[in-house]
N, CA, C and O of each residue as an XYZ file, in Angstrom:
368
protein
N     -19.522     -9.822     19.521
C     -18.865    -10.344     18.328
C     -19.532     -9.767     17.086
O     -20.745     -9.560     17.037
N     -18.708     -9.518     16.101
C     -19.269     -9.011     14.864
C     -19.831    -10.153     14.042
O     -19.605    -11.328     14.333
N     -20.554     -9.788     13.031
C     -21.169    -10.784     12.151
C     -20.121    -11.653     11.465
O     -20.326    -12.853     11.281
N     -18.978    -11.033     11.082
C     -17.919    -11.779     10.407
C     -17.258    -12.782     11.344
O     -16.852    -13.859     10.907
N     -17.145    -12.444     12.622
C     -16.518    -13.354     13.574
C     -17.425    -14.533     13.912
O     -16.941    -15.566     14.373
N     -18.727    -14.397     13.691
C     -19.664    -15.478     13.970
C     -19.816    -16.425     12.783
O     -20.375    -17.512     12.931
N     -19.330    -16.030     11.618
C     -19.451    -16.848     10.409
C     -18.547    -18.070     10.527
O     -17.614    -18.083     11.331
N     -18.824    -19.097      9.726
C     -17.956    -20.291      9.734
C     -16.511    -19.933      9.392
O     -16.250    -18.958      8.687
N     -15.589    -20.728      9.896
C     -14.156    -20.456      9.716
C     -13.758    -20.425      8.242
O     -12.939    -19.594      7.849
N     -14.315    -21.304      7.428
C     -13.932    -21.322      6.013
C     -14.380    -20.046      5.302
O     -13.666    -19.536      4.439
N     -15.546    -19.531      5.654
C     -16.032    -18.282      5.060
C     -15.152    -17.113      5.505
O     -14.793    -16.254      4.701
N     -14.810    -17.092      6.793
C     -13.951    -16.020      7.317
C     -12.588    -16.049      6.647
O     -12.029    -15.001      6.323
N     -12.054    -17.244      6.439
C     -10.742    -17.362      5.793
C     -10.797    -16.848      4.355
O      -9.896    -16.137      3.913
N     -11.851    -17.208      3.630
C     -11.981    -16.720      2.241
C     -12.112    -15.204      2.213
O     -11.483    -14.542      1.388
N     -12.922    -14.650      3.105
C     -13.109    -13.204      3.160
C     -11.807    -12.500      3.539
O     -11.461    -11.466      2.968
N     -11.099    -13.065      4.499
C      -9.814    -12.510      4.926
C      -8.840    -12.452      3.754
O      -8.220    -11.415      3.515
N      -8.701    -13.552      3.024
C      -7.750    -13.579      1.915
C      -8.214    -12.736      0.741
O      -7.383    -12.184      0.020
N      -9.520    -12.620      0.529
C     -10.021    -11.740     -0.527
C      -9.653    -10.291     -0.212
O      -9.199     -9.557     -1.090
N      -9.847     -9.887      1.026
C      -9.495     -8.516      1.410
C      -7.991     -8.285      1.370
O      -7.534     -7.212      0.978
N      -7.226     -9.288      1.775
C      -5.771     -9.170      1.736
C      -5.280     -9.033      0.301
O      -4.442     -8.179      0.013
N      -5.792     -9.863     -0.600
C      -5.383     -9.779     -2.013
C      -5.803     -8.454     -2.633
O      -5.043     -7.861     -3.399
N      -6.996     -7.989     -2.313
C      -7.472     -6.723     -2.858
C      -6.584     -5.566     -2.407
O      -6.193     -4.727     -3.219
N      -6.266     -5.519     -1.118
C      -5.414     -4.459     -0.609
C      -4.019     -4.549     -1.228
O      -3.446     -3.527     -1.606
N      -3.478     -5.739     -1.335
C      -2.155     -5.922     -1.922
C      -2.146     -5.472     -3.378
O      -1.189     -4.841     -3.826
N      -3.200     -5.791     -4.117
C      -3.295     -5.365     -5.512
C      -3.256     -3.840     -5.616
O      -2.499     -3.301     -6.424
N      -4.059     -3.135     -4.813
C      -4.127     -1.675     -4.891
C      -2.820     -1.035     -4.451
O      -2.410     -0.024     -5.021
N      -2.163     -1.599     -3.456
C      -0.875     -1.046     -3.029
C       0.208     -1.285     -4.081
O       1.053     -0.419     -4.304
N       0.191     -2.444     -4.722
C       1.146     -2.697     -5.807
C       0.870     -1.784     -7.004
O       1.803     -1.329     -7.665
N      -0.389     -1.521     -7.277
C      -0.733     -0.595     -8.352
C      -0.224      0.813     -8.039
O       0.293      1.498     -8.922
N      -0.370      1.242     -6.792
C       0.165      2.535     -6.375
C       1.683      2.556     -6.523
O       2.246      3.524     -7.034
N       2.347      1.489     -6.078
C       3.802      1.393     -6.194
C       4.227      1.493     -7.660
O       5.143      2.246     -7.991
N       3.564      0.733     -8.537
C       3.899      0.766     -9.957
C       3.650      2.151    -10.548
O       4.470      2.651    -11.318
N       2.532      2.770    -10.195
C       2.202      4.094    -10.734
C       3.247      5.134    -10.353
O       3.663      5.936    -11.188
N       3.668      5.122     -9.101
C       4.676      6.082     -8.654
C       5.989      5.846     -9.388
O       6.614      6.793     -9.864
N       6.407      4.602     -9.481
C       7.661      4.273    -10.153
C       7.597      4.623    -11.633
O       8.516      5.244    -12.169
N       6.520      4.229    -12.289
C       6.379      4.461    -13.727
C       6.277      5.947    -14.045
O       6.930      6.426    -14.972
N       5.464      6.683    -13.287
C       5.264      8.102    -13.599
C       6.532      8.914    -13.377
O       6.803      9.847    -14.133
N       7.314      8.579    -12.356
C       8.557      9.322    -12.119
C       9.539      9.130    -13.264
O      10.295     10.046    -13.589
N       9.539      7.967    -13.872
C      10.470      7.690    -14.971
C       9.903      8.152    -16.313
O      10.592      8.832    -17.075
N       8.668      7.792    -16.604
C       8.077      8.061    -17.910
C       7.844      9.560    -18.139
O       8.036     10.058    -19.248
N       7.434     10.264    -17.100
C       7.113     11.682    -17.239
C       8.226     12.584    -16.714
O       7.956     13.725    -16.337
N       9.461     12.106    -16.679
C      10.567     12.881    -16.116
C      10.774     14.203    -16.856
O      10.994     15.234    -16.220
N      10.708     14.190    -18.166
C      10.917     15.438    -18.923
C       9.816     16.450    -18.648
O      10.095     17.635    -18.461
N       8.575     15.997    -18.621
C       7.471     16.912    -18.371
C       7.490     17.435    -16.929
O       7.125     18.582    -16.671
N       7.916     16.588    -16.003
C       7.956     16.992    -14.600
C       9.143     17.890    -14.279
O       9.127     18.585    -13.263
N      10.167     17.892    -15.118
C      11.352     18.705    -14.842
C      11.067     20.200    -14.960
O      11.881     21.015    -14.527
N       9.934     20.569    -15.534
C       9.556     21.978    -15.639
C       9.238     22.545    -14.254
O       9.508     23.716    -13.990
N       8.669     21.728    -13.373
C       8.288     22.159    -12.039
C       9.442     21.942    -11.070
O      10.212     20.991    -11.208
N       9.554     22.833    -10.091
C      10.635     22.706     -9.117
C      10.070     22.606     -7.708
O       8.973     23.080     -7.410
N      10.864     21.971     -6.856
C      10.540     21.861     -5.442
C      11.828     22.114     -4.674
O      12.778     21.338     -4.774
N      11.860     23.188     -3.914
C      13.047     23.592     -3.163
C      14.257     23.783     -4.080
O      15.390     23.486     -3.703
N      13.999     24.278     -5.275
C      15.073     24.567     -6.212
C      15.513     23.410     -7.089
O      16.374     23.585     -7.952
N      14.948     22.248     -6.889
C      15.297     21.062     -7.685
C      14.131     20.700     -8.592
O      12.972     20.897     -8.225
N      14.431     20.170     -9.782
C      13.331     19.697    -10.642
C      12.545     18.592     -9.927
O      13.130     17.744     -9.252
N      11.245     18.609    -10.078
C      10.403     17.635     -9.373
C      10.721     16.208     -9.795
O      10.560     15.283     -8.998
N      11.168     16.011    -11.026
C      11.528     14.655    -11.460
C      12.743     14.148    -10.691
O      12.797     12.974    -10.326
N      13.717     15.020    -10.441
C      14.879     14.620     -9.648
C      14.460     14.333     -8.209
O      14.900     13.352     -7.609
N      13.610     15.193     -7.664
C      13.147     14.997     -6.296
C      12.403     13.672     -6.154
O      12.616     12.941     -5.187
N      11.527     13.360     -7.118
C      10.773     12.094     -7.048
C      11.710     10.900     -7.153
O      11.505      9.901     -6.463
N      12.723     10.978     -7.990
C      13.645      9.857     -8.143
C      14.529      9.704     -6.905
O      14.823      8.583     -6.489
N      14.954     10.825     -6.316
C      15.899     10.757     -5.210
C      15.226     10.585     -3.850
O      15.745      9.861     -3.001
N      14.091     11.228     -3.627
C      13.501     11.236     -2.291
C      12.025     10.865     -2.271
O      11.604     10.032     -1.468
N      11.255     11.465     -3.130
C       9.802     11.338     -3.054
C       9.293      9.919     -3.190
O       8.423      9.500     -2.427
N       9.812      9.182     -4.135
C       9.362      7.806     -4.343
C       9.679      6.940     -3.126
O       8.867      6.109     -2.720
N      10.850      7.135     -2.553
C      11.235      6.343     -1.391
C      10.297      6.615     -0.222
O       9.898      5.688      0.483
N       9.944      7.877     -0.014
C       9.011      8.211      1.070
C       7.643      7.582      0.839
O       7.002      7.117      1.781
N       7.202      7.567     -0.400
C       5.922      6.932     -0.719
C       6.011      5.430     -0.485
O       5.065      4.837      0.033
N       7.118      4.803     -0.850
C       7.288      3.357     -0.638
C       7.278      3.020      0.854
O       6.677      2.024      1.259
N       7.936      3.837      1.671
C       7.923      3.619      3.120
C       6.501      3.782      3.658
O       6.082      3.041      4.548
N       5.767      4.745      3.123
C       4.365      4.923      3.514
C       3.504      3.720      3.152
O       2.632      3.317      3.921
N       3.753      3.151      1.981
C       3.019      1.953      1.562
C       3.291      0.802      2.529
O       2.369      0.087      2.921
N       4.550      0.624      2.911
C       4.909     -0.462      3.831
C       4.266     -0.240      5.194
O       3.741     -1.179      5.793
N       4.304      0.997      5.688
C       3.698      1.305      6.988
C       2.190      1.067      6.948
O       1.631      0.491      7.882
N       1.527      1.505      5.874
C       0.090      1.298      5.750
C      -0.233     -0.193      5.689
O      -1.190     -0.645      6.318
N       0.553     -0.957      4.940
C       0.323     -2.390      4.820
C       0.427     -3.075      6.184
O      -0.420     -3.896      6.535
N       1.450     -2.742      6.938
C       1.616     -3.336      8.265
C       0.469     -2.984      9.200
O      -0.050     -3.847      9.909
N       0.073     -1.703      9.199
C      -1.034     -1.256     10.051
C      -2.339     -1.942      9.654
O      -3.080     -2.424     10.510
N      -2.611     -1.983      8.367
C      -3.876     -2.555      7.891
C      -3.924     -4.073      8.098
O      -4.972     -4.615      8.452
N      -2.810     -4.755      7.881
C      -2.792     -6.201      8.094
C      -2.990     -6.545      9.566
O      -3.616     -7.555      9.886
N      -2.464     -5.717     10.460
C      -2.698     -5.946     11.884
C      -4.189     -5.824     12.199
O      -4.734     -6.621     12.962
N      -4.836     -4.835     11.616
C      -6.281     -4.671     11.830
C      -7.065     -5.837     11.236
O      -8.022     -6.308     11.850
N      -6.676     -6.310     10.053
C      -7.355     -7.458      9.454
C      -7.142     -8.716     10.295
O      -8.076     -9.490     10.507
N      -5.923     -8.915     10.771
C      -5.644    -10.080     11.621
C      -6.488    -10.038     12.890
O      -7.035    -11.057     13.312
N      -6.592     -8.876     13.488
C      -7.408     -8.748     14.695
C      -8.892     -8.979     14.386
O      -9.597     -9.622     15.164
N      -9.353     -8.465     13.274
C     -10.768     -8.604     12.925
C     -11.149    -10.037     12.626
O     -12.270    -10.452     12.924
N     -10.238    -10.805     12.041
C     -10.548    -12.178     11.656
C      -9.878    -13.202     12.551
O      -9.878    -14.394     12.244
N      -9.314    -12.748     13.645
C      -8.651    -13.634     14.610
C      -7.596    -14.505     13.957
O      -7.484    -15.690     14.271
N      -6.825    -13.927     13.054
C      -5.769    -14.666     12.357
C      -4.392    -14.322     12.875
O      -3.401    -14.504     12.168
N      -4.313    -13.825     14.104
C      -2.993    -13.475     14.622
C      -2.296    -14.737     15.133
O      -2.940    -15.744     15.425
N      -0.984    -14.660     15.234
C      -0.177    -15.825     15.609
C      -0.130    -16.065     17.110
O       0.377    -17.092     17.559
N      -0.654    -15.127     17.885
C      -0.614    -15.276     19.327
C      -1.618    -16.318     19.797
O      -2.721    -16.400     19.257
N      -1.254    -17.109     20.786
C      -2.149    -18.156     21.291
C      -3.027    -17.638     22.390
O      -3.843    -18.383     22.932
C-alpha cells in the first residue's frame, strides 16, 4: 500500500478532491485558451496556412474540436487513475 492509501479517509478525500479540482482548473484553462486564441488572433493566424487553408479557419473548423476531444480523453484517463489510487471507484 502506498502512503496515501494508509492515510485516514478524510485526508485521502481532501487530497483526492484537491487534485481533481487542480486538474479540472488546468484543463478548463487550456480549453479557454484554445477557444479564445482561435477567435481573438484569427486575423494574425490567417497569414499561416495548413494544407492550403488559413490556420485560423483550420482551428475553428477542426483543430479546436480535436483538442477538446483530447481534453475529454485525458480527463477520463486521469480520473480513472485517481479513482484507483484513492480507492474512490464505484465498484464494490
